[in-house]
N, C-alpha and C positions, 0 to 999 in steps of 0.2 A: 504493500500500500504506500502511496505517496505521503509525504509529510508536509507540514507547513511550518515555516520558520519566520521569525521577526528579524530583519537585518538592520533596521533603523527605526528610531522612535524619537519624536521631538514634540515639544509643546511650547506654547506661549507662557509667560508668567500668568498667574491667575490674578485678575484685577478685581478690586473692590467694585461693587455696584454703586450706582449713583446714590447720593452726591459724593463727589470727590474721587471717584475711581479713575485711574489713568487710562484705562482702555474703553471707558464709556463713550468716547467720541469716535471710536473706530467701528466702522460698519462690520457686522458679523461676517459678511462675505470676505472682507479684507483680512479679518482675523484668521479665518481658515485658509485663505490664499497664502498668507504669510507662512503658516506651518507647512503647507504643501510644497511651496517653493523651497523652503529650507530642507525638507525631507529629500527632495530630488537632488539638491545641491550637496548635502552631506553624504548621501549614498553614492553619488556619481553615476547613477543609473540613467540610461537613455529613457526619457519619459514616454517615448513612443511605444516602449515595450509593455507599459502598464495595460492590463486587460480591463480593469474597472476601478472606479473609486467609489467606496461605500461610506457615506457619512451619517452620523447621528445628530439629530436636533430634536428637541422636545416641542417648543412653541413654534410650530411651522405656520407663521402668519406674518404679515407685514414684511419687514426686512429679512425675515427668515423663511419666507414662503417660496414657492415655485422652484423646488429642488435646488436650494442654494449651493449644494455640493458641486453641481455642474458649473455654476457661475464662479465659485471660488477657484476651481481648476482653471477656468478660462482667464479669470482675473490675475491668476499667478503667471500668466504668459505661457501656459503649458499646452500641449497639442490638442487641437480641436477633435482629433480622431479618437480620443480616449473618452469612454462613456463614464457616467456618474449617476448615482442615485442617493436619495436621502431616506433614512429609516427612523422610526419612532418606537422605541420600547421604553418610553419615559426615561427615568434617570439612567437606565442601562443602555441607552440608544447606541452610544459608540462602542460599548462592550459587545453589543449585539452585532454592530458593524464588523468588529474583529471576528466574531463567530462566523458570520456569513462569508467573509473574505477567506478565512482559513478553510472552511468547509468546501468552498469553491475550488481552492487549490488542491485539497486532498482528493476531491472527486475527479479532478482532471479538467474541470470546466475553465479554470484559470491557471496561468503560470505565475503571474505577478499582479498583486492587488494592493491598493492603498485603503486602509481603514482609518477613519478619522471622525472628528466631531467638533461641534462648536455651539456655544450659546452666549448671546449677549443679553443678560438679564436686565441690564440697564436700559437697553433700547427696545427690547421685546419682553415686557414683564411676564412673569410666570402666570399662566392661566389666561393670557390675552387671546389665545386661540379659541376660547369658548365665548361665543358672543352673548351679550346680555339678553336674558330671556330664553336662551336656548337650553335644551335638555339633552346633553350628549349621550346619556345612558339608555334612552329609549324606555318604553313602558314595562319591559320585562324585568328590569332591575328593581324598581320599587315593589313589584309584585314578589320577587324572590327575597328582597331584604326590606320588609315593610317598615322596620324601625329606622331605616336610613343608614347610609354609610357616613363616614366622618372624614374631616381633613387629616392630613398626615400628622400634624402636631398632636392631635388627639389620639391617633393611632400610636404615636411614640409614648404618650402617657399610659395608654392601655398596656403596652409592653412593659413599661417600668412597673406598673402595678402587678402584672402577672408574674414577673421574674423577681419581684421584691427589690427593685433598684431604688435606693434612696436619693434624695436631692444631693446630699453630701457626696455620695459616690459618683454621681453623674458630673457634678462640678469638678471633682478631683480628676476624673477621666478627661474632661474637656480641657482643663488647665494643662494636663500632661501632653495633650495633643499639640497645644501651642508651644510648650517647652521643647518637644521633640522636633517640631518643624523649625523653630527658631535655631535650635542647635544644628540641624542639618543645613540650614541656610548659612549660618556662620562658618561652618566647616566646608562650604562650597560643594555640598553633595548634590545640589540641583543644577549646577552650572552646565554639566554635560548634556542635560536634557532640555534646557530652556533656550529658546531662540528669542532674544530680546526684541521688543517691538518699538519701532520709532513712531512717535506720535507728535502732533504739533507742539505739545508741551515738553517733549524731550524723549529720551530713551528709557523704556520700562524694562528693567532687568530682573526684577524679583517679585515673588508673590506678595500681594499687598494686604491680605487679611490676617497675616500672622501677627500676634501681639505677644512679644517676648515677656512683657511684664504681667501677663495674666496669671492670677493665682486663684485657688479655691475661695479665698476670702473676698476677692474682688467679685467673682461670679456669684457669691452668696447674696450680694446686694440686689441682684436682678429679680424682677417680678416674674411669676409664671406667665408664659406667652400665649397660652391657648385656652385658659379657663374662661368658659362662657356659661351663662345660666342654663341653657338648654342641655349642655353636656354634663354639668355638675349634677343635675337631677337624674339624668339617665345613667350615669356611671358613678355611683357613690363610692366605688372602690378606688377611684383615682385620688391621689394626694396632691395633684397639680404641682409638679416639680420640674417640668421641662421649661427652660428659659431660652432666650436668644443666645445665651452663652453656651448652652448644651445642644444647640442646633447649628446646622451649617448656614453660612451667610448667603447673601445675594452676590453673584459674581459673574465675570466675563472671562472667556478664554477659549482656546482651541488646542487640539492635539492631533497628531497623525502618526501612523505606523506603516512601514513598508513590509508586506508579507509576500512570501513566495515559497516555492518548493525548495527543499534542500538541494536537490539536483540543479535547479536553476541558479541558486546562490553559488554553488561550486563552479558552475559554468561561467558565471559572471565575475568570479573572484571576490565574492562578498562574504564576510564572516557573520554568521548568524549570532544574534544575541541570545535567543532562546527558541526552543521548539514549542509550538502550541500543542500540548500533550492531550488535552481533553476538554470537553465542553458539556454544560448542562444548563437547562432552564427549568424553572419550577413555578408552580402557582400555590397559593395558600389563601387563607381567609382574607377577603378584601376589606373586612372591618378592621382587623388587626393590621392589615395592609403591608407591613414592613418585615414580616417574619419568614418570607419565602427563602431568605438566605440560608436558612437551616436545612430544609429539604433539598435545596439546590446543591449545597455542600455535600450532603449525604449521597445524593445521586451521582455527583461528579466523582467522588472517591470510590464509590461502588463500581462505576463504569471503568475507571482507570486502574483499579486494583492498587492504588497508592493509599497508604494510611496517613492520617493526619499527623502522626508523629514523624513521618518521613518528610513533611513539608517544612522548609526552612523559613519561609516568610508568608504571612497572611495579610491581605488587604481586604478589609470589610468596610465599605463606604460609610463614613460618619455623617449620614444624613441627620441623625440625632444620636446622642451618646448612648441612648438605651438600646439601639440596634446592635452595634458590635458588642456591647456588654452582655446582652441576652445571648448573642451568638457564642460568646466565650463560655457562658454558663452551660448552654445546651450541648456544646461540642466537647467541652473539657480541654480546649486548645490552650497552648502556652501563651499567656498575655505578653511575654517578652518578645514574641515573634510578630505581634499584631501592629500594623501601621507604624513601622519602626521610625519613619521620618515624619510622623504626624499624619493626620487625616483631614477630611473635608471641614471639620469644625475650625481648623486653623488655616489650612491651605486654601479652602474654598470649594464650592460645588457648582460650577457652571454647567448645570444639568446635562445637556447633550454632549458636552465635551468630557464629562467626568470619567466615563469608562475608559476612554483613550488616554486621558491624563493620568489616571491611576496606573494603567498598564505601562505607560511610558516610564513613570517613576519606578515601578516594580521591576521592569527588565534591567534598568540601570542599577537598581539596588541589589539584584541577585548576585552579580559578579562581585560587588563590593563586600557582600556578606558571605560569600561562598555557599550560597543556597543552591542545591540541585533542583529542588522543586519550589514553586511559589504558587499560591492560590489567591484568586481575586473573586470576590462576590459582591453584588450590589442589590439592595432592595429597590423596588420600583412600584410606582402607584398602581393600584388595582390588585395588589397582592401577588406580585411577580418578583422574580430574581433571576439573574444570570450568574453562572459560576464558570471560571476558567482555570485550568491548571497549566502552568508553564514549566518547562524543563530547560535548565541551563545547559548549553552545549560546550 
């Protein structure tokens, strides 16, 4: 069977959302174009050889509508002959783009593919693709769930309640995310993966949401972010402990990975960073919404025959602190291997870009930490999750 390998991975810095974010004035097409251009330049590949470009974006409306992946490729000055498409699996959109790209290579449908993602949450706010007054779920969903589904923040509270996660523990986890990301930045651990972005205000070289001075004591002053009367009555078990500090922020960014068969990489003289060893997707209760990372992880390990103890690094997206903390409890994984350079609470979560951003960080970290295997999983709206296993070559 053919394999699929990652030979290059690059990302923008993750910018703060408005107000004050340095990437907020950059059109999302140009953010993604920047990473695509840099990916081709760094790899030295002839872009005419690329069979397809698969991009992830969540809010596909306005400046992110109309298959923006195609226009980002063209805006980057790359060949018109190369096709492109844009996919949406909510927060896991660009991780799903990686899955589609690798599966296409393994099947023989492709030889070389770019998987990427972008989101400008400053310019295209989350949820703006749902028009006022519209009902995106259709009549069958309220029939099946008559009590109604809930926003993600409330789902994060339900997870905290079910797994017994205290406010103090979540604040400590969140502060540690900032500490790890600040340390990684100071040690230059992101430099190889970041392609600085030139804006009218200057060159953006580093992630903007990381706060080195964050402590549990600072976070303890924040008010619960999602407490509402209709939910307090419905869910008396919730202690209302999730705050802005234990949630991922609003961000802008893009990332891209070059994926091909191992045979093609050898023929082109390119050194793979990692092999895409296995894939899984899973669904779970859409009310809890963010727990599918657990069955997705279990399915991935069962399919690949790799045990969790054999995995050297884990990335579980920090949409909210309660998600990776519950995952740790449920799986018994080693906390020291989790999000070793910080997660989305600190680095940021530019929705459609996050899967590719995390994988870019992960493939660069594998060599540094000597990890043979690395696992990435992301919770997604609707009770979904992707999981991917990488193998260092």
